[in-house]
SEKOL-758898 format. One record per residue (C-alpha): residue number from 0; x negated, y, z negated. Coordinates in pm, whole numbers, plus 50000, padded with zeros to 5 digits. Layout:
BEGIN
     n      xx      yy      zz
   NUM       X       Y       Z
...
//
This chain:
BEGIN
     n      xx      yy      zz
     0   15292   72808   11290
     1   15100   73133   11297
     2   15152   73395   11561
     3   14845   73587   11538
     4   14842   73909   11744
     5   14589   74111   11903
     6   14598   74359   11609
     7   14525   74081   11338
     8   14222   73972   11536
     9   14090   74319   11576
    10   14155   74358   11194
    11   13904   74109   11119
    12   13654   74323   11230
    13   13437   74003   11364
    14   13071   74134   11473
    15   12946   74063   11834
    16   12676   73842   11686
    17   12920   73614   11524
    18   13067   73524   11877
    19   12728   73472   12000
    20   12684   73216   11716
    21   12997   73048   11774
    22   12951   73017   12159
    23   12614   72867   12093
    24   12774   72612   11827
    25   13039   72527   12107
    26   12786   72456   12372
    27   12595   72238   12137
    28   12883   71996   12103
    29   13024   72026   12471
    30   12943   71658   12575
    31   13171   71560   12239
    32   13453   71726   12375
    33   13698   71708   12659
    34   13709   72014   12865
    35   13858   71960   13193
    36   13821   72203   13504
    37   14070   72491   13461
    38   14404   72460   13676
    39   14409   72809   13890
    40   14713   72945   14039
    41   14591   73199   14286
    42   14815   73519   14314
    43   14811   73819   14558
    44   14547   74091   14520
    45   14296   73906   14385
    46   14527   73811   14102
    47   14522   73476   13918
    48   14724   73234   13659
    49   14461   72981   13520
    50   14545   72711   13242
    51   14259   72566   13043
    52   14285   72302   12812
    53   14018   72156   12546
    54   13993   71874   12267
    55   13716   71947   12009
    56   13724   71624   11774
    57   13467   71719   11525
    58   13667   72067   11464
    59   14008   71850   11460
    60   14102   72122   11726
    61   14288   72126   12053
    62   14448   72365   12275
    63   14528   72552   12580
    64   14478   72908   12680
    65   14674   73071   12958
    66   14490   73382   13131
    67   14609   73593   13417
    68   14470   73886   13595
    69   14707   74163   13785
    70   14465   74432   13910
    71   14722   74712   13826
    72   14779   74620   13486
    73   14568   74756   13182
    74   14399   74572   13091
    75   14391   74371   13410
    76   14331   74037   13218
    77   14543   73895   12983
    78   14533   73568   12786
    79   14757   73360   12545
    80   14592   73082   12334
    81   14813   72750   12172
    82   14597   72605   11888
    83   14685   72254   11792
    84   14567   72004   11517
    85   14426   71745   11708
    86   14518   71484   11427
    87   14887   71512   11444
    88   14970   71754   11704
    89   15092   72019   11497
    90   15130   72355   11690
    91   14902   72577   11443
    92   14928   72894   11609
    93   15039   73102   11911
    94   14749   73367   11963
    95   14672   73662   12152
    96   14376   73528   12397
    97   14284   73868   12537
    98   13989   73975   12280
    99   13889   73606   12267
   100   13825   73606   12612
   101   13647   73906   12665
   102   13406   73843   12363
   103   13345   73462   12438
   104   13272   73575   12795
   105   13023   73827   12677
   106   12871   73597   12425
   107   12808   73330   12701
   108   12647   73610   12922
   109   12442   73733   12641
   110   12349   73334   12563
   111   12240   73297   12927
   112   12032   73576   12920
   113   11862   73450   12590
   114   11801   73100   12720
   115   11705   73163   13072
   116   11536   73528   13110
   117   11196   73493   13190
   118   10929   73543   12912
   119   10702   73829   13043
   120   10966   74061   13024
   121   11318   74094   13047
   122   11429   74441   12942
   123   11516   74592   13275
   124   11888   74489   13282
   125   12100   74602   13573
   126   12494   74607   13529
   127   12796   74665   13758
   128   13161   74629   13657
   129   13183   74810   13368
   130   13503   74715   13197
   131   13582   74528   12896
   132   13396   74237   12993
   133   13071   74419   13040
   134   13120   74632   12729
   135   13162   74276   12547
   136   12831   74156   12712
   137   12647   74452   12604
   138   12739   74437   12269
   139   12654   74079   12239
   140   12309   74128   12419
   141   12214   74433   12186
   142   12366   74278   11869
   143   12218   73931   11920
   144   11861   74085   12017
   145   11816   74350   11804
   146   11419   74335   11827
   147   11437   74406   12198
   148   11465   74748   12360
   149   11684   74731   12687
   150   11630   74986   12969
   151   11976   74932   13170
   152   12089   75062   13488
   153   12443   75130   13561
   154   12613   75145   13897
   155   12828   75449   13907
   156   13202   75402   13985
   157   13466   75648   13912
   158   13367   75773   13562
   159   13302   75402   13419
   160   12935   75452   13376
   161   12952   75757   13173
   162   13200   75597   12959
   163   13002   75293   12923
   164   12660   75475   12816
   165   12896   75716   12583
   166   13050   75400   12418
   167   12671   75248   12331
   168   12529   75590   12252
   169   12485   75496   11878
   170   12274   75188   11938
   171   11892   75262   11930
   172   11752   74962   12136
   173   11913   75067   12469
   174   11879   75383   12722
   175   12100   75387   13011
   176   12017   75520   13367
   177   12325   75559   13629
   178   12242   75473   14000
   179   12460   75538   14305
   180   12382   75221   14528
   181   12368   74828   14473
   182   11997   74858   14634
   183   11874   75088   14345
   184   12071   74855   14108
   185   11925   74556   14213
   186   11553   74639   14320
   187   11310   74611   14015
   188   11587   74445   13782
   189   11447   74166   13566
   190   11820   74080   13446
   191   12147   74145   13661
   192   12496   74135   13513
   193   12772   74154   13725
   194   13129   74186   13562
   195   13299   74280   13909
   196   13635   74100   13963
   197   13637   74145   14330
   198   13414   74189   14620
   199   13483   74212   14964
   200   13128   74113   15094
   201   12782   74042   14969
   202   12640   74286   14723
   203   12269   74289   14770
   204   12027   74138   15053
   205   11799   73854   14977
   206   11492   74069   14984
   207   11605   74300   14687
   208   11605   74045   14430
   209   11252   74011   14265
   210   11065   73714   14146
   211   11160   73613   13809
   212   11499   73786   13811
   213   11806   73627   13612
   214   12153   73666   13769
   215   12461   73663   13583
   216   12765   73710   13803
   217   13028   73654   13542
   218   13310   73642   13778
   219   13102   73482   14044
   220   13196   73759   14307
   221   12944   73901   14574
   222   12632   73700   14546
   223   12676   73412   14760
   224   12360   73446   14971
   225   12167   73413   14645
   226   12301   73014   14635
   227   12062   72945   14917
   228   11721   73081   14807
   229   11721   73131   14428
   230   11524   72840   14268
   231   11745   72699   14009
   232   12119   72760   13982
   233   12317   72680   13643
   234   12692   72635   13546
   235   12934   72557   13269
   236   13112   72269   13410
   237   13023   72099   13730
   238   13374   72036   13829
   239   13442   72407   13856
   240   13132   72447   14064
   241   13117   72161   14289
   242   13384   72309   14543
   243   13160   72637   14583
   244   13079   72649   14990
   245   12687   72634   14913
   246   12723   72374   14623
   247   12546   72118   14837
   248   12260   72350   14935
   249   12162   72459   14582
   250   11788   72396   14536
   251   11858   72274   14197
   252   12146   72250   13964
   253   12259   72135   13619
   254   12474   72254   13354
   255   12384   72537   13098
   256   12469   72362   12786
   257   12177   72089   12858
   258   11935   72417   12822
   259   12091   72519   12493
   260   12073   72171   12340
   261   11718   72138   12458
   262   11795   71835   12724
   263   11651   72018   13004
   264   11419   72289   13054
   265   11593   72615   13187
   266   11312   72821   13327
   267   10997   72637   13475
   268   10824   72962   13504
   269   10823   73319   13498
   270   10830   73352   13887
   271   11173   73145   13942
   272   11472   73335   14034
   273   11762   73192   13842
   274   12157   73216   13873
   275   12400   73130   13611
   276   12761   73047   13692
   277   12961   73035   13377
   278   13273   73018   13543
   279   13478   72998   13206
   280   13575   72693   13006
   281   13837   72657   12721
   282   13574   72506   12501
   283   13499   72864   12379
   284   13818   72978   12359
   285   13948   72708   12144
   286   13649   72692   11938
   287   13660   73058   11872
   288   14013   73061   11829
   289   14020   72778   11566
   290   13748   72984   11362
   291   13972   73301   11399
   292   14258   73067   11261
   293   14082   72983   10948
   294   13997   73336   10882
   295   14351   73441   10950
   296   14489   73134   10754
   297   14281   73266   10422
   298   14398   73649   10461
   299   14775   73557   10587
   300   14924   73236   10431
   301   15265   73317   10576
   302   15392   73052   10861
   303   15663   73055   11083
   304   15872   72743   11090
   305   15876   72583   11450
   306   16114   72327   11347
   307   16053   72055   11599
   308   16323   71751   11603
   309   16237   71495   11329
   310   16479   71224   11443
   311   16373   70984   11701
   312   16691   70994   11899
   313   16780   71338   11902
   314   16995   71320   12202
//
């Protein structure tokens, strides 16, 4: 068994584009895998403790991610992954899952934009909740679509917008404008990406969302009014979304993986308003963790002996 730390994963210097490619590969095999809905324990102050299992037969991999959020921690979201060989149940690695969680979440959001944006123009992007997840999303977006130039509005909050723009100053395919209100952020946007982790109410009025807009609320908060009038809603795993209060009122719902696999059409017209709820599934975490495990194994062959019992009657 290996212990794979955050610094070990950082040292691999995996480009954002690689995470996007891994996520697409995982989405292509989603229905060959066992991906139960996550089990959530709800903590105080909008915190959570989630357990997320998955089996990927084609990769001979299975595992579970435990992820939690404590708003006063830094970073607020923390994860740990246990990765197993699915053939014999061997525990292959105990891995830090914090970086993997951020990058696979950003990769899924960027992939949603790739497949569901309108074809006329989708360069006017608006973003709010400018923490680690938003940074991962922007990295994946810029590096997976280098041919596009993005005009990005950022919602001001403390000093986050300025720091966000500074972080991406070296990229040539983006420019940033900082706005002070949700209305200024939403009106005229072609893609809206929200990475806020809590919201006390609705963020935007119905009339602010123009035709053809794609809405990607990464943590689902604050856009429930859009459930009722957007033309299409997509999600990652139906079992994680069917309990939403407006689920039975969606005009249309299906799983995003079917779009990636070409089984269904994502966007029927450039006038459709589309919403995608990628709640988060362990398929992405375990698929990415397995790839990283293989990379680490080549560069660091040392193992820790876990020493499970070998006798049947060990008591």
